[in-house]
N, C-alpha and C positions, 0 to 999 in steps of 0.2 A: 603958373610956371611959364616963363618965357621960352619959346621954342629954340632960341639961340643959346640958352643957358646950358652949361655942361650937365650931362645926365649920365650917371653910372648905373650899370645893372650887371647881373651875372646870370648865366644859364647853368643850371646844376648838371652834374655828371649823369644823374638819372634822366633828366630831360634830353640831354645829348644822346644817351643810350637809346631812348625811345625814338628820337628823330632818325638815327642811323638805321635801326632795325626796321622801322616802318618804310623808309626809303628803299632799303635793300630788298624787302619783300615785294616791291613793285616790279622787280626785274624778272622777266620771263625765264623760267627754268629753276627759280629758287623755290624750294619746297618749304624750308624753314630757315630762320636766321636768328642768331643771338649774339649779343656782345660778350666777348670774352673779357674785355677790359676797356675802360674809358678813363682817361685822366686829363686834367687841365693843369698846366704849369706855365707860368709866364706868358699867358695868352695863347699858348699852343695847345690845341686839342688833339689827343691821340686816341684812336679807336681801333680795336681789333675785333673784327667780325668773323664768326664761324658760320659757315653756310652748309645746309643740307640741300644738295642739288639733284635734279632729275638725272637718272642714268641715261647715257647716250649723247649728252650735249657736249659742246666745246667748253671745257672747264676753264681754260685760260681766259677766253672772252667773257664767260659768265662772271668770273672773279673781277675782271676789269670793269665790267658794267656795274657790278655791285659797288665797287670802289668809287667809280665816277658818279653814280647816282647818289650815294650817301654823301659824298663830298659836296655836290651841288646843293643838296637840300640843307646841309649843315651851314654852308657858306651863306645861303640865302636867309636862313632863319636866325642864325646866331652870330654871323660875321666875326669869326675868330681871327686873331692876328696870324695864326698859322694852323695848318691842318695836316695830320699824318694818319692815313687810314690804311690798315693792312687787312687782307682777307685770306682766310684759310677755307678751302673746301674740306669740311670735316667729315662729311658722310654723303652717301648717295641713296636716293630713293629708287628702288627697282619697281618696274611694273609688276602687277600681280601675275603669278604663274597661272597658266591656263590648264 
């Protein structure tokens, strides 16, 4: 196959889900993360991530960091035409009681 020849491929929603979740887990302060929904339509990838965060942190900046990290990795790995990532802080992890 010639490198100049057109090549078509697709990245499944399942793969995109794994990429987003793995990238989000790399953000300090994230205890757990899961994709609430992933869809691809017209080249636009939409991901909604639900985060369980450590209690006491800046939740706004945590959500922003998760969004930016997931976007960067999806763009690098899948090169979508468009990308929409939303993040919800769904739960908090509290330190154990003494």
